[in-house]
C-alpha positions in Angstrom: -7.6 136.9 -94.8 -7.9 137.5 -98.6 -11.4 137.8 -100.1 -12.5 134.6 -101.9 -15.2 136.3 -103.9 -15.1 139.4 -106.1 -18.3 141.3 -107.0 -18.7 142.4 -110.6 -21.6 144.6 -111.5 -23.7 142.7 -114.0 -24.2 145.9 -115.9 -20.7 145.5 -117.1 -22.1 143.3 -119.9 -24.3 146.2 -121.0 -21.5 148.8 -121.1 -21.1 150.1 -124.6 -17.3 150.1 -124.5 -17.2 146.6 -123.0 -19.6 145.2 -125.6 -17.3 146.5 -128.4 -14.3 144.5 -127.0 -13.3 141.3 -128.8 -13.9 138.1 -126.7 -10.3 137.7 -125.5 -10.3 141.4 -124.4 -13.4 140.8 -122.3 -11.8 137.7 -120.8 -8.7 139.6 -119.7 -10.9 142.5 -118.4 -12.8 140.1 -116.2 -9.6 138.4 -115.1 -8.2 141.7 -114.0 -11.4 142.6 -112.1 -11.3 139.3 -110.3 -7.5 138.8 -109.9 -5.5 138.1 -106.8 -4.9 141.0 -104.5 -3.1 141.1 -101.2 -4.5 142.1 -97.7 -4.5 145.8 -98.4 -6.2 145.4 -101.8 -3.2 145.8 -104.1 -3.5 143.8 -107.3 -0.3 142.2 -108.5 -0.5 141.5 -112.2 2.0 139.1 -113.7 2.1 138.5 -117.5 3.5 135.0 -116.8 0.8 134.0 -114.3 -2.0 135.5 -116.4 -0.8 133.7 -119.5 -0.9 130.4 -117.6 -4.3 131.1 -116.1 -5.9 132.2 -119.3 -4.0 129.9 -121.6 -2.5 132.5 -124.0 1.0 133.2 -125.1 2.7 136.1 -123.1 3.1 138.2 -126.3 -0.6 137.8 -127.2 -1.5 138.7 -123.6 0.6 141.9 -123.8 -1.1 143.0 -127.0 -4.6 142.4 -125.4 -3.5 144.2 -122.2 -2.4 147.2 -124.2 -5.9 147.4 -125.9 -7.8 146.9 -122.6 -5.8 149.5 -120.7 
């Protein structure tokens, strides 16, 4: 059974690097931290699914992902 909840340390918001990110970069970071994983904890990231979930164009999402990584 997959976990329904993901814990994110609230101190993330106080992290110096995280605070310097633009708002959409922060959104993608939180999306990646809370994204879907399978039973053994592997996270499958799909540009198409992420762009639908977040509401951004795939090319824009790729640019943001490159900055966040």
